[in-house]
N, C-alpha and C positions, 0 to 999 in steps of 0.2 A: 569804763571801769566796772560798772555793774554787769554789763554783758559778759565780760571775762569771768567775773565771779560766778555768774549763773552757769556758765559752761563748765568751769572747774567743779562746782558743786554737783552738777548733773553727772559729770564724769566719775567723780568719787562715789556718788550714790549708785551709779550703774555698776561699778566694780564691786561695791559692797553687796549689791543685789545678786550678782552672779556668784560671788563666793558663798553667800548664804544659801542660795539655791543649790549649790553643790553639796553643802552640808545637809540640806533638807532631803536630797535624793540619797545621799550616802549614809545618813545617820543610822547607827546600828540599832538604836532603840526607839520606841515610840515617843519617849520623853524628849530625846534629841530632836526628833522631827517636829514636835510641837513647839519647842523653843525656837528652832529655825523658822518655823512658820510664823511665830510671833514676831521675830526679827524682820521677816519679809514684809509683814504688814506694817511695821514701823517704817521700814524703808519706803514702802509704797505711799504711806502717809506723807513722808518727807517729799517724795516726788510730786504728790498732789499739791502740797503747800507751795513748792517751788513753781509749779505751773500756775497756781493762783497768783503768785507774786509777779511772774512774767506777764501773764495776760491781764492782770489788774482786775480780776473778777473775784468778788467775795464769796460767791456761791460755792466755789471749790473748797473754801475753808469749812463750810458747813458739811460738805461731803466728807472731808477729811475727819471732822469731828465725829460724825456718825460712824464712819469706818473704824475709828479708834475705839469707840464704845462697844461696837459689835465684836471687835477683836478681843477686847478685854473680857467680855462675857464668854467668848469661846474658850479662852484659856482657863477661866474660872470653872467652866463646865467640865473641861477635860481634867482639871486637877481634882474636882469632886469625884469624877468617874474613876480616876486612878487611886484615889484614897480609899474607895470602897473595895477595890480589888476584884472587880468583875472581869 
């Protein structure tokens, strides 16, 4: 049962990744691309957590946490950059 759940979760996450990647490439403005990039990082974090669950290794959860924090800081930095209008 768990193996089937992991496969279905990975499949849906992969489809979401591909659709978001399309929006990242196709996005008409820089803001659209940044939002798509943020969603891509969230999907990547989901995949990392899924891998941690399947492999039963806790270190991957630490990697996912650091990746999430860096992603958050990147989005905040871009928002500050856009706010100043450079």
